[in-house]
VOGU-3710 file (C-alpha; in Angstrom, 3 decimals, decimal comma):
1> xxxxxxxxxx> 105,703/139,305/78,838  102,390/140,119/79,933  102,974/142,346/83,258  100,949/140,962/86,605  98,147/144,220/87,234  98,674/145,430/90,316  95,686/147,855/91,368  96,287/150,334/93,966  93,252/152,121/93,361  90,434/150,363/95,440
11> xxxxxxxxxx> 89,605/153,944/96,356  88,356/155,179/93,239  86,383/151,591/92,711  86,744/148,258/93,521  86,305/144,832/91,403  82,675/143,576/92,039  82,926/140,715/94,395  81,954/136,893/92,503  79,112/136,205/94,940  77,487/139,908/94,469
21> xxxxxxxxxx> 78,112/139,307/90,515  75,562/136,150/91,040  73,256/137,644/93,119  72,898/140,475/90,400  72,508/138,241/87,575  70,056/136,007/89,218  67,891/139,099/89,944  68,595/140,563/86,379  67,116/137,011/84,656  65,350/134,822/87,226
31> xxxxxxxxxx> 64,355/136,934/89,672  63,891/139,800/87,326  60,013/141,239/88,593  58,825/144,942/89,352  58,963/144,999/93,058  55,681/147,393/92,586  53,911/144,649/91,039  50,683/142,969/92,918  51,609/139,441/91,319  53,991/136,993/92,434
41> xxxxxxxxxx> 56,812/137,967/90,323  56,862/141,502/92,376  55,947/140,238/95,432  59,286/138,099/94,918  61,477/141,173/94,340  59,659/143,545/97,034  61,154/140,423/99,112  64,328/140,643/98,092  64,600/144,135/98,588  63,311/143,822/102,084
51> xxxxxxxxxx> 66,082/140,945/102,819  68,727/143,340/101,496  67,588/145,964/103,576  67,751/144,405/106,854  71,437/143,176/106,058  72,439/146,406/105,459  70,797/147,941/108,149  72,383/145,431/110,438  76,089/146,780/109,307  74,972/150,172/110,892
61> xxxxxxxxxx> 72,418/149,541/113,489  69,531/151,070/112,383  66,094/149,750/111,152  65,376/148,562/107,455  62,579/151,566/107,099  65,142/154,101/107,616  66,984/153,203/104,539  66,793/154,695/101,489  68,374/152,878/98,454  69,937/155,944/95,658
71> xxxxxxxxxx> 72,412/155,222/92,474  75,578/156,242/94,650  77,311/157,960/96,865  76,949/161,488/94,666  72,747/160,798/94,737  73,300/159,963/98,450  74,726/163,486/99,942  72,680/165,152/97,023  69,688/164,230/98,750  70,994/164,326/102,290
81> xxxxxxxxxx> 71,860/168,136/101,672  69,501/169,638/99,449  67,085/167,447/100,819  67,133/168,511/104,437  68,573/172,154/103,973  65,367/172,524/101,994  62,617/170,956/104,135  64,402/172,780/107,579  64,819/176,000/106,151  62,328/177,838/108,355
91> xxxxxxxxxx> 63,862/176,641/111,056  67,059/177,983/110,207  69,644/178,843/107,359  73,014/177,995/108,347  74,829/174,829/107,717  78,357/173,602/108,978  80,919/171,841/106,943  84,729/171,096/106,079  87,297/172,780/103,851  87,781/169,640/102,327
101> xxxxxxxxxx> 84,883/167,511/101,865  84,206/165,651/98,717  82,888/167,605/94,686  79,134/165,674/95,881  79,085/167,618/99,056  81,044/170,682/98,160  78,565/171,308/94,554  75,437/170,814/96,993  76,487/172,790/99,237  77,436/175,788/96,746
111> xxxxxxxxxx> 73,818/175,503/95,191  72,408/176,415/98,883  74,595/178,864/99,272  73,366/180,596/96,127  69,413/180,304/97,255  70,732/182,057/100,644  71,608/179,915/102,953  74,660/180,779/105,115  77,802/178,559/105,439  80,760/177,791/107,616
121> xxxxxxxxxx> 83,895/175,995/106,302  85,863/174,907/109,198  89,954/174,155/108,578  91,448/170,920/109,543  95,162/170,395/110,761  97,671/169,322/108,910  96,907/165,179/109,426  93,462/166,553/107,999  91,467/166,046/111,293  88,695/168,952/112,324
131> xxxxxxxxxx> 89,062/170,575/115,894  86,009/169,400/117,650  85,567/172,297/119,854  85,788/174,421/116,914  82,783/172,446/115,490  80,876/173,348/118,643  81,668/176,736/118,574  80,536/176,900/114,818  77,122/175,598/115,748  74,051/177,895/116,461
141> xxxxxxxxxx> 70,770/178,311/117,148  70,050/178,603/113,335  72,160/175,485/112,556  70,242/173,097/110,524  72,845/170,719/109,242  76,038/170,070/110,095  78,309/167,377/107,122  81,295/165,870/107,240  83,568/163,233/105,709  84,245/160,564/107,934
151> xxxxxxxxxx> 87,022/158,949/105,641  89,377/161,747/103,579  89,210/160,199/99,698  92,440/161,353/99,135  94,342/160,909/101,986  92,698/158,978/104,682  92,124/161,257/107,627  89,233/159,689/109,885  87,157/161,488/112,261  86,225/160,696/115,294
161> xxxxxxxxxx> 82,047/160,438/114,536  81,150/159,682/118,290  82,969/162,832/119,753  81,874/165,075/116,412  78,214/164,121/117,435  78,466/164,457/120,758  79,861/167,956/120,466  77,361/168,696/117,578  74,278/167,354/119,191  75,236/169,775/122,565
171> xxxxxxxxxx> 75,391/172,706/120,963  72,564/172,075/119,230  70,010/169,171/119,687  67,842/169,509/116,771  71,083/170,295/114,370  71,395/167,328/111,671  74,906/165,557/111,661  75,208/164,233/107,974  78,136/162,007/107,666  79,610/160,909/104,276
181> xxxxxxxxxx> 80,871/157,533/104,725  81,857/156,246/101,169  85,051/155,695/101,876  84,836/154,424/105,550  81,457/152,379/105,282  82,945/148,446/104,386  86,082/149,531/105,756  85,090/150,326/110,059  82,218/149,593/112,358  79,950/152,792/111,919
191> xxxxxxxxxx> 76,874/152,898/114,490  75,064/155,491/114,005  72,905/156,168/117,242  76,053/155,763/119,450  77,648/158,549/116,865  74,754/160,840/116,753  74,225/160,832/113,201  70,911/161,755/111,223  72,038/161,109/108,051  74,808/158,904/106,231
201> xxxxxxxxxx> 75,816/158,546/102,685  76,914/154,523/101,215  78,317/153,803/97,667  78,100/150,121/96,462  80,977/150,362/94,422  83,503/150,989/96,955  83,258/147,546/98,839  83,152/145,553/95,869  79,111/146,230/95,058  78,456/147,296/91,410
211> xxxxxxxxxx> 78,682/150,597/90,374  75,573/152,687/90,505  74,088/151,402/94,045  73,991/152,745/97,279  72,017/154,288/99,837  71,226/156,859/102,440  70,765/156,207/106,127  68,014/158,957/107,493  67,191/158,759/110,833  63,207/158,153/111,838
221> xxxxxxxxxx> 61,764/161,050/111,857  63,925/163,210/110,140  62,468/164,802/107,268  63,762/164,941/103,676  62,294/167,119/100,433  62,608/164,629/97,944  65,227/165,186/94,510  63,083/162,846/92,292  59,463/162,399/91,803  57,106/160,031/90,381
231> xxxxxxxxxx> 55,405/157,007/91,858  56,146/157,158/95,221  58,338/154,170/95,688  60,494/154,643/98,758  57,973/156,179/101,045  57,901/159,348/98,799  61,447/160,224/98,975  63,012/158,080/95,944  60,741/158,066/93,389  61,441/155,707/90,204
241> xxxxxxxxxx> 61,356/151,574/90,259  64,402/150,202/92,724  66,813/149,054/91,514  66,424/145,377/92,240  69,942/143,327/91,000  71,470/146,549/92,484  70,454/146,443/95,598  70,787/143,011/96,384  74,008/142,656/95,456  74,731/146,097/97,028
251> xxxxxxxxxx> 73,410/143,245/100,288  75,821/140,768/99,247  78,861/142,793/99,429  77,939/144,485/102,481  77,419/140,875/103,987  81,114/139,785/103,372  82,587/142,548/104,323  81,221/143,018/108,023  81,104/139,098/108,196  84,822/139,031/109,015
261> xxxxxxxxxx> 85,459/142,793/109,418  88,292/142,841/111,778  90,099/140,119/109,822  90,151/142,610/106,706  90,691/145,211/108,828  94,190/143,519/109,586  95,174/142,470/106,386  94,589/146,339/104,967  96,406/148,070/107,678  99,245/145,228/107,457
271> xxxxxxxxxx> 99,428/145,870/104,101  99,474/149,517/104,659  102,114/149,921/107,023  104,523/147,782/104,565  103,642/150,497/101,899  104,420/152,887/104,861  107,537/151,225/105,475  108,412/151,177/101,795  107,853/154,851/101,468  110,126/155,831/104,075
281> xxxxxxxxxx> 113,211/153,259/102,993  112,999/155,464/99,500  113,116/158,852/101,298  115,839/157,432/103,322  117,596/156,856/99,719  116,507/159,185/97,027  115,209/162,176/99,691  112,297/164,287/98,798  109,042/161,755/99,334  106,774/163,008/102,126
291> xxxxxxxxxx> 103,824/161,360/103,700  100,892/163,197/103,393  98,555/163,571/106,391  98,099/160,415/108,533  101,742/158,833/109,422  100,910/155,685/110,471  98,992/152,792/109,704  97,321/152,676/113,528  95,342/155,482/112,989  92,180/156,574/110,696
301> xxxxxxxxxx> 91,643/155,069/107,341  93,307/151,451/107,024  93,254/151,540/103,462  94,473/154,857/102,012  98,508/156,177/101,794  98,700/159,359/100,056  102,536/160,595/99,550  104,906/163,192/97,233  107,423/162,328/94,995  109,051/166,218/95,204
311> xxxxxxxxxx> 110,723/166,740/91,064  108,341/164,602/89,806  104,871/165,610/88,348  102,329/163,501/89,597  100,182/162,204/86,092  103,534/161,743/85,176  104,643/159,088/87,696  100,914/157,666/87,467  101,858/156,785/84,049  104,895/155,763/84,294
321> xxxxxxxxxx> 103,794/153,599/86,965  100,941/152,537/84,781  103,621/151,188/82,198  104,527/148,360/84,669  100,530/147,669/85,040  100,568/149,636/88,322  97,524/151,699/88,798  97,302/154,122/91,474  95,378/157,898/91,356  96,407/161,247/91,230
331> xxxxxxxxxx> 93,675/162,682/93,353  90,021/161,876/93,790  89,031/159,534/90,910  85,453/161,716/90,300  87,101/165,423/89,346  90,731/164,008/88,063  90,350/164,989/84,324  89,389/168,339/85,425  92,974/168,493/86,863  93,312/171,612/89,847
341> xxxxxxxxxx> 95,222/171,790/92,699  93,741/169,156/94,927  91,510/170,830/97,843  92,336/168,755/99,924  95,775/168,485/99,506  95,756/172,787/100,321  93,327/172,394/102,965  96,320/170,148/105,611  98,848/173,250/104,044  100,183/171,814/101,047
351> xxxxxxxxxx> 101,785/174,408/98,563  104,287/174,291/95,523  106,098/170,978/94,150  104,705/168,967/96,964  101,165/169,885/95,929  101,633/168,585/92,123  103,895/165,616/93,245  101,968/163,512/95,251  100,251/160,285/94,387  97,322/158,459/96,136
361> xxxxxxxxxx> 97,830/154,568/96,888  94,493/152,777/97,830  94,313/149,080/99,587  92,226/145,752/99,248  92,364/142,726/100,691  93,664/141,586/97,781  96,531/143,724/97,820  99,468/141,351/99,150  103,418/141,940/100,282  104,300/141,146/97,146
371> xxxxxxxxxx> 102,647/143,943/95,297  103,767/146,596/97,399  107,560/145,299/97,218  106,998/145,784/93,390  105,299/149,075/94,012  108,969/149,987/95,954  111,213/148,551/93,375  109,338/150,622/90,395  109,128/153,484/92,645  112,888/153,028/93,371
381> xxxxxxxxxx> 113,689/152,937/89,481  111,572/155,557/88,477  111,270/158,413/90,993  115,149/158,908/90,080  115,048/158,654/86,539  112,263/160,543/85,804  113,726/163,580/88,437  116,764/163,932/86,287  114,621/163,669/82,696  112,344/166,356/84,333
391> xx> 115,269/169,002/85,327  116,975/168,901/81,576
//
């Protein structure tokens, strides 16, 4: 019997939506011109990019000219951090971030640290939230950049960007505010002006767009030193022939997300609450099951739940679920082949068995109540059996 696939790893990636795939196919095979070319085919491609930029800009309330198209979240984060730090280093050499950012933020900041920049890494509370007052105190006259993830990719903690942006600008109006919005874009509204955001990173494959797509919002008059040099495309900020099929498909996926955002979020929160209740029932029956980070469906990200199943190593339970056709994650998908204690879970105070037994479940509007019920049944069977096996 073929098992029904239950995919609960949407924070790692999503399937490309039919409309996005259709747009991409057309731009690959019909409207395939180079947007830098001066003939009709080139102009058609250039206009397609302009139309896509208008759609995407509207989702965050900015102008199309403030968007830089990239190959995804990692490039967007690198361009924001390295580009801004190098452009503004004469103003100051201090950067503020948190202790549980994604590797595509942590590693560029480590490089900047090696170059002589001074870095302050803020801690978070047990639910993964930054203290706004601690942030304000960390920002000084030489602070050129603050980089904070909107939604944590492992536990779903969501920062209040409006509050954080206000604290940063009050402490130093010249400090740039960079937000990694890779897990929040397409799930919540992010008005960049209201939140005082200067730089914002987005990835396409987290919202049913194609892999290899994304953009960086760069507020007007914010300077960046490019990472790539060449033909001077995208106002000399990101040289190289634009990925027209990917850009247009990304805009199609984003348009779908934001056209019915409240309805989509309502579905996600309903599934999340069902999953949280299932985990609480399992804990009441079996014991040793803990929800890591945010505890409710009404707060923080609507699509991520992280839980520890003590007495069972996370990789063992992950593969046992996989055998039943259920796909989950044991950490950030970008670093799961380099297994080490999770920086996120460590930052919120987890240690020992609880640190080594945690799984992430990430949901989509395609996730059904039946999927959650089947996952609960599978966990109810597997966790006690694996605990007995591992104790032997």
